[in-house]
Structures are given as C-alpha cells and as structure tokens.
FIBATI-313447 format. One line per field, with one value per residue (C-alpha): residue number from 0; x negated, y negated, z. Coordinates in pm, 1 decimal. Example, Ala and Ser with C-alpha at 12.3 -4.5 7.8 and 13.67 -1.06 7.14 Angstrom:
<sites>
num = 0; 1
u = -1230.0; -1367.0
v = 450.0; 106.0
w = 780.0; 714.0
</sites>
This chain:
<sites>
num = 0; 1; 2; 3; 4; 5; 6; 7; 8; 9; 10; 11; 12; 13; 14; 15; 16; 17; 18; 19; 20; 21; 22; 23; 24; 25; 26; 27; 28; 29; 30; 31; 32; 33; 34; 35; 36; 37; 38; 39; 40; 41; 42; 43; 44; 45; 46; 47; 48; 49; 50; 51; 52; 53; 54; 55; 56; 57; 58; 59; 60; 61; 62; 63; 64; 65; 66; 67; 68; 69; 70; 71; 72; 73; 74; 75; 76; 77; 78; 79; 80; 81; 82; 83; 84; 85; 86; 87; 88; 89; 90; 91; 92; 93; 94; 95
u = 2153.0; 2033.9; 2174.9; 2229.8; 1898.2; 1724.8; 1865.7; 1753.7; 1402.4; 1359.0; 1545.6; 1567.8; 1943.9; 2268.7; 2202.8; 2483.4; 2436.7; 2629.9; 2861.0; 2711.7; 2674.6; 3007.0; 3208.3; 3330.2; 3131.1; 3136.6; 2766.5; 2489.1; 2322.5; 1988.5; 2087.3; 1950.0; 1728.2; 1417.0; 1583.2; 1664.1; 1312.7; 1172.0; 1385.5; 1238.4; 920.8; 1125.8; 1365.2; 1130.6; 773.2; 498.3; 458.7; 160.6; 100.0; 461.0; 659.8; 948.0; 938.4; 919.4; 627.5; 444.9; 508.4; 809.8; 1024.2; 1386.1; 1263.0; 1072.0; 1374.6; 1596.6; 1341.4; 1333.0; 1711.8; 1803.6; 2009.5; 2355.2; 2237.4; 2228.1; 2498.4; 2362.3; 2394.5; 2616.3; 2699.0; 2535.8; 2677.1; 2518.1; 2643.8; 2599.8; 2790.3; 2794.7; 2984.9; 2838.2; 2976.0; 2811.1; 2789.0; 2751.4; 3079.5; 3252.2; 3371.6; 3285.2; 3008.3; 2890.4
v = 2352.4; 2043.8; 1750.3; 1914.9; 2094.9; 1765.2; 1628.6; 1940.4; 1921.4; 1544.9; 1448.5; 1782.8; 1758.4; 1877.6; 2248.1; 2500.8; 2802.4; 3083.5; 3050.9; 3112.5; 3468.1; 3609.8; 3393.9; 3541.2; 3403.3; 3415.7; 3331.2; 3569.3; 3479.2; 3503.0; 3177.9; 2919.1; 2607.9; 2817.4; 2992.6; 2660.5; 2529.1; 2836.1; 2743.8; 2393.6; 2475.7; 2694.5; 2414.4; 2117.4; 2212.5; 1953.3; 1747.4; 1517.0; 1503.2; 1409.9; 1630.5; 1623.9; 1505.7; 1835.1; 1947.2; 1635.5; 1734.2; 1513.8; 1634.6; 1580.8; 1378.2; 1143.0; 1097.6; 1026.4; 778.5; 598.9; 597.0; 571.6; 891.3; 852.3; 548.5; 298.9; 58.3; -293.0; -317.8; -466.2; -343.2; -4.7; 319.2; 662.9; 866.6; 1214.9; 1392.1; 1524.0; 1237.5; 893.9; 584.5; 464.5; 85.0; 50.0; 224.8; 182.9; 542.0; 854.9; 1069.3; 1411.2
w = -248.6; -436.5; -238.6; 96.3; 52.9; -7.7; 316.9; 505.2; 363.8; 373.0; 688.7; 874.8; 901.4; 754.4; 734.7; 758.6; 975.4; 1137.3; 1433.0; 1777.7; 1902.4; 2017.4; 1776.6; 1446.0; 1153.4; 775.4; 747.8; 846.4; 1176.2; 996.2; 820.5; 1062.1; 1055.5; 996.7; 703.8; 536.5; 593.8; 417.1; 114.1; 82.8; -113.2; -348.1; -439.1; -400.8; -490.4; -455.4; -772.2; -825.4; -450.5; -369.8; -137.4; 111.0; 471.4; 657.7; 437.0; 557.1; 917.4; 982.2; 1269.0; 1367.6; 1666.3; 1433.1; 1207.8; 1510.3; 1643.2; 1307.9; 1256.4; 1627.8; 1588.9; 1742.9; 1940.9; 1652.8; 1766.3; 1709.1; 1332.2; 1064.5; 717.1; 752.7; 618.6; 616.0; 323.8; 189.0; -84.1; -435.5; -595.7; -653.5; -818.5; -1136.3; -1120.7; -1496.7; -1574.5; -1239.5; -1233.5; -1045.0; -1185.4; -1074.4
</sites>
C-alpha cells in the first residue's frame, strides 16, 4: 500500500475498490473509500506532530480546489505522476 496508500491518505485519491453492485467483482464490496481511510493511521502514524492530509481534515473538495481537479487547462509544463518506479538523477537509471 505504500505509494498508493500515501496518495489515498494525503490527497484522498487513487483508491481501488469493488465494482458497483450488480457487476461481477474480484474485490470485496466492503473495500471502499472509508475502508482505505481506516488504513491510513496504521500505515502512516503521526510522527513528531507530522501526519497526512486526511488526518488534518483535508477533503477531496479542498484538494480539487487547490489543484483545479479536471479543470486545470491553462498551464504549461505540468505533469501529474504516480507510480512505483522513479528515475534516479544521479545514476540516470530506473530504481525501485
């Protein structure tokens, strides 16, 4: 859960859940946004007063207001990324 969990807890996004009712699913329907939020303090406990966004009361609406959600169109050289692989600038190779 590390990276995707961080995004769920910090930015209230990117959680995986079950298919809608009536649609076959591989994931239990008890796995929903509330389920993932309950995982946050287990994976990211408060340390020296520092914690993740949703523990500070941040909401999806606040994050969308800050980032403009899907409506951010007047920008240049912006990329939103998320993944498990990053590029190390010192060695110019992929690291996990």
